[in-house]
N, C-alpha and C positions, 0 to 999 in steps of 0.2 A: 504494500500500500504506500502511495506517495505521501510525502510530507508537504502539506499545502501552506502557502503563505500568499499574501496579496500579489506579489510579483509573479509567482507561478501560475496564478489564475489569470492575471492580466496578459501575459505574453501570448498565449494562443488567441485570445480575443483581439489583441492589437494586430497580430499577423493576419487574422481573418479580415478585419476591417480594412487594412491596407491592401490586401489582395483584391478586395471588392471595390477599390478605388475611393475609399472614404478617408477622411482625416480622423485619426484617433489619438487622443492626448490623455495620458494617465495623470492622476493626482494633480488636479487643477482647481483653483478657486475662481476661474474666469466666468463661470456661469452663475453660481449661487452667491458670490461675494465672499463672505467669511466662512462658509461651509465648503469643505473640499469635496470634489467629486472624484471617486476612484478612477473613473474613466468617462470621457466624453467622446462620442463618435458623431461626426458631422458627415452626412451623406452627400452625394452629388446633387440631390434634390433639396439641399439645405434643411434637412430634417435633423434635429438635435436629439440624440439619444444618450441618456445617462445610464451607466452601468455601475451598480453598487456591488462591490466585491465583499463576500462574506466567507470567512475561513472556519467559523465555528457557530454552533447554535446560539451560544451566548452573545456573540458578535451580531448575529441576525436580530435577536430580541432587543439588544441595546440600541439598534438603529431607530426603533420607534420612540426613543426618548427625544428625537428631533421632531417634536410635535408640529411646529409651524411648517416645516418642510413637507411633512406627510399630509397636512391639511391642504397645502397648496397643490401637491401632486394629486390628491383625491378630487379636488375641485377643478383641476385643469388650469388653474390660474398660476402657472409656473413657467420658468424659462426653458423648459425642455419639452419636446414633443412626445417622447417615449421614455419609459423608465423600466429597467430590469434589474433583478438580482442575479449575480453569477456566483456559483459556489461549487464545491466538490459534489459530484453526482450522489444523490440520495441523502444529502445532509439535512434537508428540510423537505417536508411533504409539500407537493403542489397546493394542497388545500390550505396551507399556512400563508400563502402569498396573497397580499391584498389585491383587490380587483383592478386597481390602476397600474399594476406592475406585471412584468414578464418574469420568466424564470429560465435561466441558462445553467445547465449542468456542464462541468468540465470533468471528463473521465480520466482515470489514471494514465491512459494512453494519449492524453491531451485532446481527445476527440471532443468537439463542442456539440451539445445537444440542446436545442431550443425546446423546452418542455412546455412553457406557456409563452406564446407570442405576446410581446408588449403591445398593449392597446394604444391607440392614438389618444393623447391627452388634450390636445388642442391643435389648431392649424396655424399657430403663430410661426413666423419665420425669424431666424436669428438676425439681429440688427447688425449693420456694418461695424458699429462700435464694439459689440460683443464679439464679433468675428475677429477683429483686430486683437482684442484682449485675449482671446483663445490662442491665436497664433503667437502672440508675445509670450504667453505662458509656455508654449512649446519651445520657443527659442531660448528662454531662460534656462530650461532644462539642459540645453546643449552647452551653455556657458558655465553652469554650476557643476 
């Protein structure tokens, strides 16, 4: 059995996004401001998807302490168009995932399985200012 950490889960997701022609940026505050997103994927259609990485059940449960973020996600009044949890396969039952979120399993062989497709939360498009903030965030990762 594989030892999972945030990076081990992010890497296959980053690779998949890049292979699909998307922009993928790990660990950025460019979307939510003071809250860090584990991964933001920007598609060719300008759809913004946030992927929240979870390595343990307690980590998953603790995520719901971010009450305002989850209120915004559930209402669709949020800066992302789609939201999913990514975690080791079988860690959380699909029935534990809120209706506004998708579920992605990463298997020991690094295969990616979309268990629940992320629903569309809104039709907002990313603003030019936020796009620049997102790309600057990616550039700072190269400098640091």
